[in-house]
C-alpha positions in Angstrom: 170.9 225.4 -59.6 168.6 224.7 -56.7 170.3 224.1 -53.4 169.1 221.7 -50.7 167.0 219.7 -53.1 164.7 216.9 -52.1 162.2 214.6 -53.6 158.6 215.7 -54.1 155.5 214.1 -55.4 152.5 215.9 -57.0 149.2 214.0 -57.1 146.7 214.5 -59.9 143.8 212.8 -61.7 144.2 210.0 -64.2 144.8 211.5 -67.6 146.4 214.7 -66.4 149.9 213.3 -65.6 151.6 214.7 -68.7 149.9 218.1 -68.3 151.1 218.4 -64.7 154.6 217.2 -65.7 154.8 220.1 -68.2 153.6 222.6 -65.6 156.4 221.4 -63.2 159.0 221.6 -65.9 158.0 225.2 -66.7 158.4 226.1 -63.0 162.0 224.8 -63.1 161.5 221.4 -61.4 164.2 218.8 -62.0 164.0 215.1 -62.7 160.3 215.3 -63.6 158.8 211.8 -64.0 155.1 211.2 -64.7 153.5 208.1 -63.0 150.0 206.9 -62.4 148.0 209.8 -61.0 151.2 211.4 -59.8 154.4 213.1 -61.0 157.6 212.9 -59.0 160.2 215.7 -59.2 163.1 217.3 -57.3 163.1 220.7 -55.9 164.0 222.9 -52.9 161.8 224.8 -50.5 161.1 227.5 -53.1 160.0 224.9 -55.6 157.7 223.3 -53.0 156.0 226.7 -52.4 155.8 227.4 -56.1 154.2 224.1 -56.9 151.5 224.7 -54.4 150.9 228.2 -55.6 151.1 227.7 -59.3 150.2 224.2 -60.4 146.7 224.2 -61.8 146.5 220.4 -62.3 148.0 219.2 -58.9 145.7 218.0 -56.1 148.4 218.1 -53.5 152.2 218.2 -53.1 153.8 215.6 -50.9 157.3 215.5 -49.4 158.5 211.9 -48.8 160.6 211.6 -45.6 160.9 207.9 -44.9 160.8 204.8 -47.1 161.0 201.1 -46.1 159.6 197.7 -46.9 157.1 195.8 -44.8 155.4 192.5 -45.4 152.8 192.5 -42.6 151.3 194.7 -39.9 153.9 194.0 -37.3 156.8 194.9 -39.5 154.9 198.0 -40.6 154.6 199.0 -37.0 158.2 198.3 -36.1 159.7 200.0 -39.2 157.5 203.1 -38.7 158.6 203.3 -35.1 162.2 203.4 -36.1 161.8 207.0 -37.5 162.8 209.9 -35.3 159.3 211.5 -34.9 160.7 214.3 -32.8 161.9 215.9 -36.1 158.3 216.4 -37.2 156.1 216.3 -34.1 156.1 217.1 -30.3 153.7 216.1 -27.6 151.8 219.4 -27.9 151.2 219.0 -31.6 148.4 217.2 -33.5 148.6 214.9 -36.6 146.4 213.2 -39.1 147.0 210.2 -41.4 145.9 209.6 -44.9 146.5 206.1 -46.3 146.6 204.8 -49.9 147.3 201.1 -50.2 147.7 199.1 -53.3 149.0 195.8 -51.9 148.0 192.2 -51.4 149.7 192.3 -48.0 147.8 195.4 -46.9 144.2 195.2 -48.1 142.7 197.6 -45.6 143.9 201.2 -45.5 142.0 201.7 -42.2 144.2 199.1 -40.5 147.4 200.6 -42.0 146.3 204.0 -40.5 145.8 202.4 -37.2 149.2 200.7 -37.0 151.1 203.8 -38.2 149.3 205.9 -35.6 150.3 203.3 -32.9 153.9 203.5 -34.0 153.9 207.3 -33.7 152.1 207.4 -30.3 154.2 204.6 -28.8 157.4 206.3 -30.0 156.6 209.4 -27.8 155.3 207.3 -24.9 158.6 205.4 -24.7 160.6 208.6 -24.5 158.4 211.1 -22.7 156.0 209.1 -20.6 152.5 207.6 -20.8 150.7 210.9 -21.1 153.2 212.7 -23.4 152.0 212.1 -26.9 150.7 214.1 -29.8 147.0 214.0 -30.5 145.0 213.0 -33.5 142.9 215.7 -35.1 140.6 215.2 -38.1 140.7 218.8 -39.3 143.6 221.3 -39.4 146.1 219.0 -37.8 149.6 220.5 -37.3 151.2 217.7 -39.3 149.4 215.8 -42.1 151.1 212.5 -42.9 150.5 210.5 -46.1 151.1 206.7 -46.1 151.5 205.2 -49.5 151.9 201.4 -49.9 152.6 199.7 -53.2 153.1 196.0 -52.7 155.6 195.9 -49.8 157.1 199.3 -50.5 156.0 201.9 -47.9 156.5 205.6 -48.3 155.7 208.1 -45.5 155.3 211.7 -46.7 154.4 215.1 -45.4 151.3 216.7 -47.0 152.4 220.2 -47.8 149.1 221.4 -49.2 146.5 220.7 -46.6 143.1 220.9 -48.2 143.1 219.5 -51.8 144.5 222.1 -54.2 141.3 221.9 -56.3 139.7 224.0 -53.5 141.1 227.2 -54.9 139.1 229.5 -52.6 137.2 231.6 -55.1 134.0 229.4 -55.2 131.2 230.9 -53.1 128.3 228.8 -54.5 127.8 225.9 -56.9 125.3 224.2 -59.0 124.6 220.5 -58.7 127.6 218.3 -59.7 130.1 221.1 -60.7 133.3 220.0 -62.4 136.4 219.8 -60.3 138.7 222.9 -60.7 141.8 220.8 -61.3 140.0 218.7 -63.9 138.7 221.8 -65.6 142.1 223.5 -65.8 143.7 220.2 -67.0 141.2 219.9 -69.9 141.8 223.5 -70.9 145.6 223.1 -70.8 145.2 219.9 -72.8 143.4 221.8 -75.6 146.4 224.0 -76.1 144.4 227.2 -75.5 146.3 230.0 -73.7 144.1 233.0 -74.3 144.9 234.1 -77.9 141.5 233.3 -79.3 138.0 233.4 -77.9 137.0 230.7 -75.4 133.3 229.6 -75.2 131.4 227.4 -72.8 127.7 227.4 -73.8 126.6 225.3 -70.9 128.8 226.8 -68.1 126.9 225.8 -65.0 128.7 227.4 -62.0 131.4 228.9 -64.2 134.4 226.7 -63.4 135.6 226.4 -67.0 135.2 230.2 -67.4 137.2 231.1 -64.3 140.0 228.6 -64.9 140.3 229.8 -68.5 140.6 233.4 -67.2 143.3 232.4 -64.7 145.2 230.6 -67.5 144.9 233.5 -69.9 146.0 236.1 -67.4 148.6 233.7 -65.9 147.2 234.2 -62.4 148.4 231.7 -59.8 145.4 229.7 -58.6 146.9 229.4 -55.1 146.5 233.1 -54.3 142.9 232.7 -53.3 143.5 230.0 -50.7 143.2 230.5 -47.0 146.5 228.7 -46.4 148.7 225.7 -46.9 149.8 223.0 -44.5 153.5 223.9 -44.9 152.8 227.2 -43.2 152.6 225.3 -40.0 155.9 223.4 -40.5 158.8 224.3 -38.2 161.1 225.3 -41.2 158.4 227.5 -42.8 160.2 230.5 -44.5 157.5 233.3 -44.3 159.7 235.8 -46.1 160.3 233.5 -49.1 156.6 232.5 -49.3 155.4 236.1 -49.1 157.8 237.1 -51.9 156.4 234.3 -54.1 152.8 234.9 -53.1 152.9 238.6 -53.9 154.9 238.3 -57.2 152.6 239.1 -60.1 155.3 240.0 -62.6 154.3 237.1 -64.9 150.7 238.0 -65.1 149.6 239.3 -68.5 146.7 241.0 -70.3 144.0 238.8 -71.7 143.9 239.1 -75.5 140.5 237.7 -76.2 137.2 237.5 -74.3 135.8 234.4 -72.6 132.1 233.7 -73.2 129.8 231.7 -71.0 126.1 230.9 -71.2 123.6 228.6 -69.6 119.8 228.0 -69.9 119.4 228.1 -66.1 119.0 231.5 -64.5 120.1 230.0 -61.2 123.3 228.7 -62.9 124.0 232.1 -64.3 123.5 233.8 -60.9 125.9 231.3 -59.2 128.5 231.6 -62.0 128.3 235.4 -61.7 129.0 235.2 -58.0 132.0 232.9 -58.5 133.4 235.0 -61.3 133.1 238.1 -59.1 134.7 236.3 -56.2 137.7 235.4 -58.4 138.0 239.0 -59.6 138.0 238.0 -63.3 134.7 239.5 -64.4 136.5 241.9 -66.8 137.5 239.0 -69.0 134.2 237.1 -69.1 130.9 237.8 -70.8 128.1 235.9 -69.2 124.5 235.6 -70.3 121.4 233.4 -69.9 121.1 231.5 -73.1 120.1 228.1 -74.4 122.5 226.4 -76.7 119.7 226.0 -79.2 119.5 229.8 -79.6 123.2 230.3 -80.6 123.2 231.8 -84.2 126.6 233.4 -84.3 129.9 232.4 -82.7 132.5 234.9 -81.4 135.2 235.8 -83.9 137.9 234.9 -84.7 137.3 231.2 -84.4 138.6 229.8 -81.1 138.1 227.0 -78.6 134.8 225.7 -77.2 134.9 223.5 -74.0 131.8 222.3 -72.2 130.6 219.7 -69.9 126.9 218.9 -70.8 124.6 216.8 -68.7 125.3 213.0 -68.8 121.9 211.8 -67.7 123.3 210.8 -64.4 123.3 213.4 -61.6 122.1 216.1 -64.0 119.8 215.3 -66.9 117.7 217.1 -69.5 114.1 216.3 -70.6 115.4 215.0 -74.0 119.1 213.9 -73.7 119.4 212.6 -77.2 117.9 215.8 -78.5 120.3 217.9 -76.5 123.3 216.2 -78.0 121.8 216.5 -81.5 121.5 220.2 -80.9 125.1 220.4 -79.8 126.2 218.7 -83.0 124.0 221.0 -85.1 125.3 224.2 -83.5 128.9 223.0 -83.8 128.5 222.4 -87.6 126.4 225.5 -88.4 127.6 228.1 -85.9 131.1 227.3 -84.6 132.8 226.8 -87.9 136.6 227.0 -87.5 136.5 226.2 -83.8 138.1 223.3 -82.0 135.3 222.0 -79.7 136.1 219.8 -76.7 133.1 217.9 -75.2 133.3 216.0 -71.9 130.8 213.2 -71.8 129.9 209.8 -70.4 127.7 207.8 -72.7 128.8 206.8 -76.2 125.2 206.7 -77.4 124.9 210.4 -76.6 128.2 211.3 -78.3 126.9 209.5 -81.4 124.0 211.9 -81.5 126.5 214.8 -82.1 126.9 213.4 -85.6 130.6 214.4 -86.0 133.7 212.3 -86.1 136.0 213.1 -83.1 139.6 213.8 -84.0 140.7 212.8 -80.5 139.2 210.7 -77.7 140.8 210.9 -74.3 139.8 208.9 -71.2 139.0 211.2 -68.2 137.9 210.1 -64.8 135.3 212.6 -63.6 134.5 211.7 -60.0 133.5 208.0 -60.1 132.5 208.2 -63.8 134.8 206.9 -66.5 134.2 209.7 -69.0 135.9 210.7 -72.2 136.9 214.0 -73.7 136.2 214.3 -77.4 137.7 216.9 -79.7 135.8 218.0 -82.8 137.6 220.1 -85.5 134.8 222.1 -87.1 135.6 223.0 -90.8 133.7 224.0 -93.9 133.1 221.6 -96.7 134.1 217.9 -96.7 136.9 216.3 -94.8 139.0 215.4 -97.8 139.0 219.0 -99.1 139.9 220.3 -95.7 142.9 218.1 -95.4 143.9 218.7 -99.0 144.0 222.4 -98.4 146.4 222.0 -95.4 143.9 221.5 -92.6 144.8 219.0 -89.9 142.6 216.7 -87.8 143.9 215.8 -84.3 147.1 217.5 -83.4 149.7 215.6 -81.4 151.2 216.8 -78.1 154.5 217.8 -79.8 152.7 220.0 -82.3 150.6 221.6 -79.6 153.8 222.3 -77.6 155.3 224.0 -80.7 152.2 226.1 -81.2 152.2 227.1 -77.5 155.9 228.2 -77.9 154.9 230.4 -80.8 152.0 231.8 -78.9 154.2 232.5 -75.9 156.6 234.5 -78.0 153.6 236.5 -79.3 152.3 237.0 -75.8 155.7 238.3 -74.7 155.3 241.2 -77.1 152.0 242.1 -75.4 153.0 241.4 -71.8 152.1 244.2 -69.4 154.3 245.2 -66.5 153.1 245.1 -62.9 150.4 247.6 -62.2 147.1 248.2 -60.5 144.9 246.2 -62.9 144.7 243.4 -60.3 144.4 245.5 -57.2 140.8 244.7 -56.8 141.5 241.0 -56.7 144.8 240.1 -55.0 145.0 239.9 -51.2 148.1 241.0 -49.4 149.8 238.7 -46.9 152.1 241.4 -45.5 149.7 242.9 -43.0 146.7 245.2 -42.9 146.7 248.4 -45.0 145.1 251.7 -43.9 141.6 252.1 -45.3 141.3 248.4 -46.4 139.2 245.7 -44.9 141.2 243.2 -42.8 140.1 240.4 -45.0 138.1 240.5 -48.3 134.7 238.8 -47.9 135.6 235.9 -50.3 138.4 234.7 -47.9 136.1 234.2 -45.0 135.7 230.5 -44.1 132.5 229.1 -45.6 130.9 225.7 -45.1 132.6 223.3 -47.4 130.6 221.7 -50.2 130.7 218.0 -50.9 134.0 217.0 -52.7 133.6 217.6 -56.4 135.7 214.6 -57.3 136.0 211.8 -54.8 138.8 210.1 -56.7 141.5 211.7 -54.5 139.7 211.6 -51.1 142.3 212.7 -48.6 141.3 211.1 -45.4 139.2 208.2 -44.1 137.3 209.9 -41.2 136.0 206.5 -40.0 139.6 205.3 -39.7 140.7 208.3 -37.6 137.6 208.2 -35.5 138.2 204.6 -34.7 141.8 205.2 -33.5 141.1 208.4 -31.6 141.2 206.8 -28.2 142.5 209.7 -26.1 142.1 213.4 -25.9 145.2 215.3 -26.9 147.4 216.5 -24.0 146.6 220.1 -25.0 143.1 221.2 -26.0 142.5 221.8 -29.7 143.4 225.3 -30.8 140.5 227.6 -31.1 140.0 230.2 -33.8 141.5 230.2 -37.3 144.8 228.4 -37.7 146.1 230.8 -40.4 146.8 234.4 -40.0 144.7 237.0 -41.8 145.5 238.0 -45.3 144.7 241.5 -46.2 144.9 243.3 -49.5 147.9 243.9 -51.7 149.2 247.4 -51.8 150.2 248.4 -55.3 153.2 250.7 -56.2 
C-alpha cells in the first residue's frame, strides 16, 4: 500500500486516455479514472516520479493542491488569495502560470492568468512588504502552476513535469512536421505490439515511430533521456528516491525481433539515423533509403506495420492519390499476414488504398482531426479468412489478453541487468573516472517548434502582459539542473 497518497492528474491527447490509464495501472497507480484528454489517479511521491519517468503517453503530470468555485474575476482573485502561498513559494523564487479555461464565466485564459498572478503577488506584498514578492519567469520557473477552470470549478495544480513529456530528449534533428513522440507511442501501444514480431515503418521520416517502438520493445523508460523535471526544484524533492528509480533498469528486456525503417528521402534517413544513435537503440533498428514502391518482400514472420504518410497538408507528394494506391498495392501483395496501421487525414486518400479498414480511430494530430485505420492483410477472400478462424478488428479486451500471454512469454526470455545498455544510459549519481561529464546528446539544444500544439503549456503573451516588475532577485544564470553523467555498470 502506498503511504501519503494524494491526487494526481496525467494529461494526454484525445484518443489516448484509455492507453494512458492502462500504463498507470501497470505502474501501481490507484483509483485510475480516464477523462477527456486526462487521467486522474492516486499515488505517493514515488508514483509521481514513476509516472514522469515511465509513462509513454502522458504529456505532463499535475498535482492539484487547491480547489474552489468562482463565478467571476473578483471571486477568482479572492479565493486564490486565500491559499497559503508560502507553502509553495517565497519572495526569492519565480513562478509561471498556465491556464486552461472551459467556462462561460471565464472566456479568456489570459485574464484568468492575470488575476491569479495578482492574487499570488498581493498575498506576499500583504505579509512581507511592497518589494517582497516572487517574480514571473517565462522559462525554467521555480514553481509552475496550472490553472484549470471547468464552468465555475477551479483547480490549481503544480506542474511536476516542466517541459512537455513528449520532449524525450533524444531528438537531435527533425524532418518537416514530425509526429509527436507521445502520439507515436500511443499509436504503437494501441496496436498491441510489444516487440514479439517485426515492426515496419516504410515512410519513417525522422524515425519517431522506430525509436518509440524500440523503447517499448526493450521496456526502456522514456524519461531517462530528459535533462530534468520540474519536481526536482520542489522543496520536498527526494533525490535518493528519484536516483534509485532513475537508475533502475531491472525491467528492461532483450528485443526479440528487429524494427525496420525506410524512407525515400536521403535527408530523412540521415536525420532518423542521428536520432536513433542519440537514443542508443541502433542495435534494434535496420534503416535504409527506400521508396515504398520498391518493397518486394516483407520481414518474416508477419508483424505490424505503422506509418504516417504525407497528408497533402504540410507535407505532400507529387501524386498523392498514386502514393496511397501504392500503399494499398504493397499491403496486399507484400505485407500478407501483417496488421497495418495508417495514420491519415483525408478520406479520399484512404479510399485509394482499396482495402476495408477493420478499425477506424479518431486521432488529433496537431490541429488536424486525423484517423488511424487498421488493415488486416490476409490471403484469399474475407469470407474464407473468417471461416478458417481469422478475425477482423480485435477489441481492447482481446488485445489485453494477448498482451498478457506475450508478457508471460517475454518473462521466459527476460535478461538480467548487465552492460548491454551501458552505451546509452546516463548516470545521475556523479561523474565517473574516464567518462565525459555529460554525453553530447544531453547538451541543451535550440528547441524545435512544438510538434503538437494541442497541449500548449503556456501563453507567452499572457505572461509578458502581466510581467510588470523585475523579480527581487536576478534570474539564475547557467543550467538549472545538475549534470547527469554516465551510469556505471556492475
